[in-house]
C-alpha positions in Angstrom: 1.1 8.8 3.0 -2.6 8.9 2.0 -3.9 9.6 -1.3 -7.5 9.7 -2.6 -8.2 7.1 -5.2 -11.3 7.1 -7.5 -13.3 3.8 -7.9 -11.8 1.9 -10.9 -8.5 3.9 -10.8 -5.4 1.7 -11.2 -2.6 2.2 -8.7 0.8 0.5 -8.1 1.3 -1.5 -4.9 4.8 -2.3 -3.7 5.1 -5.3 -1.4 8.3 -6.4 0.3 8.3 -10.1 1.1 11.2 -12.0 2.3 13.5 -9.2 1.1 12.2 -9.0 -2.4 10.1 -6.1 -3.7 7.1 -7.1 -5.7 5.1 -4.7 -7.8 1.4 -5.1 -8.5 -1.2 -3.1 -10.2 -4.6 -3.0 -8.3 -7.7 -1.4 -9.1 -9.7 0.4 -6.4 -13.3 -0.7 -5.9 -16.3 0.3 -3.7 -15.7 0.0 0.0 -16.8 -3.2 1.3 -15.9 -2.2 4.7 -12.6 -3.9 5.0 -9.2 -2.4 5.9 -5.8 -3.6 5.0 -3.0 -3.7 7.7 0.4 -3.1 6.4 4.1 -3.0 7.6 6.8 -1.3 5.2 10.5 -1.7 6.2 13.9 -1.3 4.9 14.9 0.4 1.7 11.3 1.0 0.4 10.4 2.7 3.6 13.3 4.7 3.6 13.0 5.8 -0.1 9.2 6.3 0.0 8.8 7.7 3.5 12.3 8.6 4.9 11.6 6.3 8.0 13.1 2.8 8.8 9.6 1.2 9.1 6.1 2.1 8.9 3.0 0.3 10.2 -0.5 1.2 9.6 -4.1 0.4 8.4 -5.2 1.6 5.0 -7.7 4.3 4.5 -8.8 2.8 1.2 -10.0 -0.6 0.6 -8.8 -3.1 -2.1 -10.8 -5.7 -3.8 
């Protein structure tokens, strides 16, 4: 799911690491030209996207 985010907007990022979901507030910054690769699996992927897993590359950049 892609959503536009304004510079300096805070968004919540959910990360599943070793079976535990971590929540982090991040602030979008200006695009330094980097992309973030991600994989979302399990309950979080099912709840948020209705799939078993999701791999991708961000369309926004996190600083």
